[in-house]
Structure formats: structure tokens, C-alpha cells
N, C-alpha and C positions, 0 to 999 in steps of 0.2 A: 572554430572548435569542431573537431571530428568526433561526433558522438557515436558510441557503439552501445547497442542494447543487446544483451545476451542472457540466455537462461543459464543458470549455474546449478550444479548439483552440490550436495553438502561438502564434498571434498574441495570442489572448485571455489566455494564461497569462503571456506575457512581462512585462506590468506587475506581476505578482505575484512576479517572480523574487527580489527581496530578502526578501519574507516567506516564500517557499518555502525559500530558503536557510536562513533562521533556523529554520523549522519542522524541517527535517532536522537541523540542528545540535542543536536542543533534544531531538529524539528520540534521537539518538546519545548526547548528553551525559547523558541520563537513563536510559540502559541498553538502549534498543531495539536489537535485533539486526537491522539492516537493511543489512548489508554493509560497514559502516564501524566504525572504532574511535575512541573519544574520546581527546583532543579533536578534533573535526572542523573543520579550517580552512575558512573561508568560501569560499576559492577552489575547494576540492575539492567542496564542496556545490553551489556555483554551476555547476561543470562537470557534475556529475551531472544537475542540472535541465536544462541545455542539451541534454544527450543525450536526456533524456526528451522535451523539446520536439521534437527531431528525429524521434523515434519516433512521436510524435503526428502531426507533419506528414506522415510517410510513411504514416499510416493503420494502423500496426502496434500502436498503443497508444491506450488511452482514459485520459484524466486527468480525475478529478472533484475539485472543490474544495468544501470546506465553509467558508462565511464567515458572519459576522454582519452583513454589509452594509458593514463598514468594514475588516475584517481577516481573513486566512486563519486558520482554526482547525484545519483538517485537510485531508488529501488521501488518495486511493487511486488505484491504477492497475490497468488490466486489459490485459494483454499478450495480443494475439490471435495464436494459433498460425496460421502461414501455410503449413505443410506440407499437401499434399493430403490426407493421411490424418488430419489433426488439425483440420480446419476447424470442428469441433464443440467444440473445447477452447479454454480461455483460462487464463492464470495470474494470480491475484490478487497484486499486488505493492505493497509499501511503504504499508500502511495506517498513516498517521501522524496523531496528534491531539496538539495542543500540550499540554504538561504542565499549563498553567494552567487547562485546561478538560476534562481527562480525567474519566471516570466520569460523564458527563452524557448519554450516549447518542449522541454524535457518531459514534463508530466504527461503531456498529450502523446508524445512518442512512446513513452512507457505504456500508456493505456492501449494504444493501437497494437503494440507488440503483445500485450497481455490478452487482448481479444483474439489475436491470431492463435495464441497458445490454447485459449479456451476452445476455439473451433477445432483445433487438432485433437483435443481431448473430448470432442463431441459434447461440449457444454454450451447450451444455447440460451440459458437464463443466467444472467449475472446480477448479483445484488451487492450493494454497498451502503454504508451510512457515513454521513459527514455532518459536522456542526452547521446548523442553520445560519445563513448569512455569511459564511466564510467564502473566500475566493474559490475554493475547491468546488463549491456548488455550481458556479458558472462554468468551470471546466467540464464537469460531468454533464451539465445540460447541453453544452456545445457538442459533446461527444454522443449525444442522443440518449442519455440516461433520463428516465422519467421518474419524477417524484411520486412515490406511492403514499406518502404521508409523513407526518412529523410526530415526534414524541417529546412532550415538554419535560423539562428538568431531567434530561437523560444523562448528561455528562458534566462532571465537575471540571471547571477550568482553573487555571493558575490563580485567579483572583479568589477562588473559593465558591464562586457563583455556580448554580446549576443551569445549564443551557440546553435548549432543544436540539435534537438531531433530526435529520431528514433521511428517510430510507429511499434509496433509488434502485431502479432495476433497468436492465436493457435486455431485450430479446434479440439475439444474434440471428442473422439470416443464414 
């Protein structure tokens, strides 16, 4: 598989809206804690992506897509802090890899590309959160992210239970 990771602007992302909608639905329906509960209606997923496109258009967010040349396999976002005291920070958001291609290094490659974008935007402190005990924790740890702490009962999951989340950070050189 020839994986391509690229940054897209709002206009460049628009043709991928149906695939991005399906990607988010797949993530939520397979248990990813990304702010939604299953089953995720297409209209809600589409609305989410339209808001992402607006943030990208405004220059507040960077959107990266992983494709095989024909279809979207994954995505990740970098939300750029705009407060004067936080211009060195950014939040990693919504690392999504389609369930049919997980565990093939796509998430790792998206994160490496995201960190390059962060450096280009002079962002040296990255933060993110993920459910405690999820496979994503191991990925972030392997990439050098450090757990700052956990918050109990932070996110509701599909079963209705409240689960803890872990806050991670990485200081880029």
C-alpha cells in the first residue's frame, strides 16, 4: 500500500467529506472515544467535519489525511492555541484510522507528520487526551508522549460507563 499523508485546506478536504464522515462513524462504532457515542448518525458526523473545515479555513486548525491514493485511511488534527501566552502550544485531536487498516503504522505516520507541522508552526508543546487502557495509549507512549495524569470518570463510553482519560504531553525539540 502506497500511503500518502498530506495537509489539506478546507476546499481540499471538502471532496473527502463522505469518506471522512464514514471514517468518524467507523471510529465511534468500533469504540474510539472521540467525543461521540455509538451509533453515530451520518448527519452528526458530517456536521462535525464541516466545523473542522471551518476551523481549518480560519487558520486555527491543521488537518492531515492519510490516503492510499484512492480512499481516506485516516486523519489527525492539530488545534493551534491562539491565546498570547500559548502560541507555543497545540492540541492533538481526533487521531482516526479506519478499522480495516489499523495496526499497520498509519497512526504513527500521521503523528510524525503532525509533529512536523507543529514544528513548522513553532509549536513546541503538544497535548492530547485518550481513554486510559486503550491501545492508543501505547502508541502515544512509544512516540515519546508523557502521561501528565488521569481524570477519573471523564468520558462516557458506548456501554454508558464513565471511564478515566489520561492527559499526555510532548515537548518537541
